[in-house]
C-alpha positions in Angstrom: 33.5 -38.3 -40.8 31.1 -38.2 -37.8 27.6 -36.7 -38.0 27.5 -34.0 -35.3 24.0 -32.8 -36.2 22.2 -35.9 -34.7 23.0 -35.2 -31.0 22.4 -31.5 -31.5 19.0 -32.0 -33.1 18.0 -34.4 -30.3 19.1 -31.8 -27.7 17.3 -29.0 -29.5 14.1 -31.1 -29.7 14.3 -31.9 -26.0 14.8 -28.2 -25.2 12.0 -27.2 -27.5 9.7 -29.8 -25.8 10.7 -28.4 -22.4 10.0 -24.8 -23.4 6.6 -25.8 -25.0 5.7 -27.6 -21.8 6.6 -24.5 -19.8 4.6 -22.2 -22.1 1.6 -24.6 -21.8 1.9 -24.4 -18.0 2.1 -20.6 -18.2 -1.0 -20.4 -20.3 -2.9 -22.8 -18.0 -1.8 -20.7 -14.9 -2.8 -17.5 -16.6 -6.2 -18.9 -17.4 -6.6 -20.0 -13.8 -5.5 -16.6 -12.6 -8.1 -14.9 -14.7 -10.8 -17.3 -13.3 -9.5 -16.5 -9.8 -9.8 -12.8 -10.5 -13.4 -13.2 -11.6 -14.1 -15.1 -8.3 -12.4 -12.5 -6.3 -14.6 -9.8 -7.9 -17.8 -11.5 -6.6 -20.2 -9.2 -4.8 -20.3 -9.6 -1.0 -23.0 -8.3 1.2 -22.7 -7.8 5.0 -25.2 -6.7 7.6 -24.4 -4.9 10.8 -25.0 -6.8 14.0 -28.1 -4.7 14.8 -29.6 -5.3 11.3 -29.9 -1.7 10.4 -27.2 -1.4 7.8 -26.3 -3.6 4.8 -23.1 -2.9 2.8 -22.3 -4.5 -0.5 -19.1 -4.5 -2.5 -16.1 -6.3 -4.0 -12.4 -6.3 -3.5 -12.4 -3.0 -5.4 -14.6 -1.3 -2.8 -18.1 -0.5 -1.5 -20.8 -0.4 -4.2 -23.9 0.1 -2.0 -24.9 1.1 1.5 -28.5 0.3 2.5 -29.9 1.7 5.7 -33.1 0.1 7.0 -36.3 2.3 6.8 -36.8 2.3 10.5 -33.1 2.9 11.4 -33.7 6.5 12.4 -36.4 5.4 14.8 -34.4 2.6 16.3 -30.9 4.2 16.5 -29.2 7.4 17.4 -27.0 9.1 14.8 -23.9 7.9 16.8 -25.0 4.3 17.0 -26.1 4.3 13.3 -22.7 5.7 12.3 -21.1 2.9 14.3 -23.3 0.3 12.5 -22.2 1.7 9.1 -18.5 1.5 10.2 -19.0 -2.0 11.6 -20.6 -3.2 8.3 -17.9 -1.6 6.1 -15.1 -3.0 8.2 -16.6 -6.5 8.0 -17.1 -6.1 4.2 -13.4 -5.2 3.9 -12.4 -8.3 6.0 -14.6 -10.7 4.0 -13.6 -9.4 0.6 -10.0 -9.7 1.6 -10.6 -13.3 2.5 -12.3 -13.9 -0.8 -9.3 -12.5 -2.6 -6.8 -14.5 -0.6 -8.8 -17.7 -1.3 -9.1 -17.0 -5.0 -5.5 -16.0 -5.6 -3.6 -17.7 -2.7 -3.5 -21.2 -4.3 -2.0 -19.7 -7.5 0.9 -17.8 -6.0 2.5 -20.7 -4.0 2.5 -23.3 -6.7 3.3 -21.3 -9.8 6.8 -21.3 -11.2 7.8 -17.9 -12.6 8.5 -18.5 -16.3 10.8 -15.4 -16.5 13.2 -17.0 -14.0 13.6 -20.0 -16.2 13.5 -18.4 -19.7 15.0 -14.9 -20.1 12.5 -12.6 -21.8 9.5 -14.8 -21.0 6.4 -13.2 -19.4 6.4 -13.1 -15.6 3.4 -14.5 -13.6 4.5 -12.5 -10.5 4.1 -9.3 -12.5 0.8 -10.4 -13.9 -0.5 -11.2 -10.4 0.7 -7.8 -9.1 -1.2 -6.1 -11.9 -4.4 -8.0 -11.1 -4.3 -7.8 -7.4 -5.6 -4.5 -5.9 -4.0 -3.2 -2.7 -5.5 -4.2 0.6 -8.2 -1.9 1.7 -7.1 0.7 4.3 -8.3 0.4 7.9 -11.0 2.9 8.8 -9.8 6.1 10.5 -10.6 6.5 14.2 -13.9 8.1 14.9 -13.6 11.8 15.5 -16.5 13.6 17.2 -18.1 16.3 15.1 -17.8 19.7 16.6 -21.1 21.1 17.9 -22.7 23.6 15.6 -22.6 27.1 16.9 -25.9 28.8 16.4 -25.9 32.5 17.0 -29.5 33.4 18.0 -28.6 36.7 19.5 -29.2 39.8 17.4 -26.3 42.1 17.4 -26.5 45.7 16.5 -24.5 45.4 13.3 -26.6 42.4 12.1 -29.8 44.3 12.7 -28.5 47.3 10.8 -27.7 45.2 7.7 -30.9 43.1 8.0 -33.2 46.1 8.4 -31.6 48.6 6.1 -30.7 49.0 2.5 -27.0 49.1 1.6 -27.7 52.0 -0.7 -29.2 55.1 0.7 
């Protein structure tokens, strides 16, 4: 009588070793992903070209806007608004680059364990959960309507300003 268990044990051991290797790779990639996420969350600061506005933030968004003390002497409200927009746009561009550098190397080289082993955790899903959406582009600048100031005294206004409501 032949012993059928010997080849089956060897095959099981080889399969078990392959799965252990894949899980080790998954754990190493997961650790690298968490490190990349920490790098991507690094604070970035950007100055406007005129040096009047500094904006700081991460891939999650803007955390601080600093306007130079003499900005209102050196700039008009319109140009200062443009400086803020310029700095925020540059911050969004730079934080997006930081995120791409931090996470880019992981996504290309990483095998997805769930494709190989049914029921195994998916790195693609984990990356999707950890990667925030790209920041939206700023809306086009819309001119603010001029304020209407009514300096004229109308008869009805004078009546209510100068008289009591109760007689």
